[in-house]
C-alpha positions as a printed Julia matrix, in Angstrom:
108×3 Matrix{Float64}:
  98.67   88.68  102.43
  99.51   85.34  104.13
  99.56   81.98  102.85
  97.19   79.51  104.06
  99.92   77.32  105.56
 100.68   80.31  107.68
  97.55   80.94  109.23
  96.07   78.87  112.06
  93.76   76.16  112.01
  90.91   77.8   113.74
  89.33   80.39  111.66
  88.38   82.48  115.07
  92.4    82.51  115.7
  92.78   83.41  111.93
  90.93   86.58  112.38
  92.62   87.18  115.8
  95.66   87.07  113.89
  94.62   89.62  111.41
  93.11   91.86  113.69
  94.46   90.88  117.3
  95.58   93.61  119.56
  93.73   97.09  120.95
  95.63   99.27  118.06
  94.56   97.39  114.91
  90.97   97.08  115.93
  90.82  101.32  116.85
  92.56  101.61  113.58
  89.98   99.89  111.58
  86.96  101.5   113.96
  88.52  105.06  112.41
  88.78  103.77  108.98
  85.1   102.26  108.82
  84.22  106.39  108.8
  86.35  107.65  106.05
  89.59  107.74  104.72
  92.19  109.02  107.03
  95.79  110.46  107.42
  98.83  109.14  109.29
  98.43  112.25  111.56
  94.84  112.47  112.25
  95.16  108.94  113.1
  98.13  109.36  115.48
  96.02  112.3   117.04
  92.93  110.19  117.0
  94.29  107.38  118.8
  95.44  108.79  122.02
  98.65  107.05  123.25
  99.85  105.04  120.25
 103.37  105.92  119.1
 104.42  106.34  115.74
 106.29  103.26  115.26
 103.38  101.42  116.78
 100.88  103.1   114.29
 103.43  102.73  111.37
 103.77   98.89  112.2
  99.86   98.15  112.49
  99.32   99.93  109.2
 102.02   98.02  107.64
 100.79   94.5   109.05
  97.03   95.34  107.63
  98.16   96.68  104.25
 100.21   93.53  103.96
  97.34   91.34  105.04
  95.02   92.99  102.54
  92.61   94.59  105.01
  93.67   98.49  104.76
  94.98  100.43  101.35
  97.4   103.12  101.38
  96.67  105.99   98.74
  99.51  108.02   97.9
  98.32  111.32   96.45
 101.6   112.13   94.95
 101.71  115.73   95.92
 104.0   118.02   97.59
 103.62  118.26  100.11
 103.08  114.52  100.49
  99.55  113.63  100.87
  98.79  109.65  101.75
  95.48  108.26  103.38
  94.62  105.01  104.63
  91.44  103.57  104.16
  89.74   99.84  104.01
  89.95   97.36  101.18
  87.01   95.42  100.03
  88.46   92.69  102.42
  88.8    94.91  105.38
  85.01   95.83  104.96
  84.08   92.72  105.68
  85.41   93.35  109.07
  82.75   96.03  109.69
  80.38   93.53  111.27
  82.95   92.35  113.42
  83.89   96.09  114.77
  79.91   97.09  114.98
  79.12   93.59  117.06
  82.22   94.42  119.34
  80.71   98.15  119.68
  77.59   96.73  120.39
  78.83   94.44  123.2
  80.7    97.54  124.44
  77.86   99.67  124.7
  75.78   96.81  126.5
  78.43   95.82  129.13
  78.91   99.73  130.1
  75.08   99.91  130.37
  74.8    96.84  133.15
  77.71   97.86  135.33
  77.71  100.19  137.67
């Protein structure tokens, strides 16, 4: 997790620094439903590269928003899921979804 002195003063800027960017939001959108394996996420997030997905997941893990669960099996079985802190982001994701739905309904 980041230290307070590393974060912007503005609370909105703080939230954007944690989830900003197209891919992090879409990863969180998926993880709100259930835990996902890496390959499942990559297949569902059309256009994301392996490197970008790896980097985004690592950042979300470092920020305490996502947890990586390793089942210690062979072949390897790893899942990603929201933490309790990550679940606090769900109203934000829901609000974005609702606005997106509304916006699509009013444009031609």
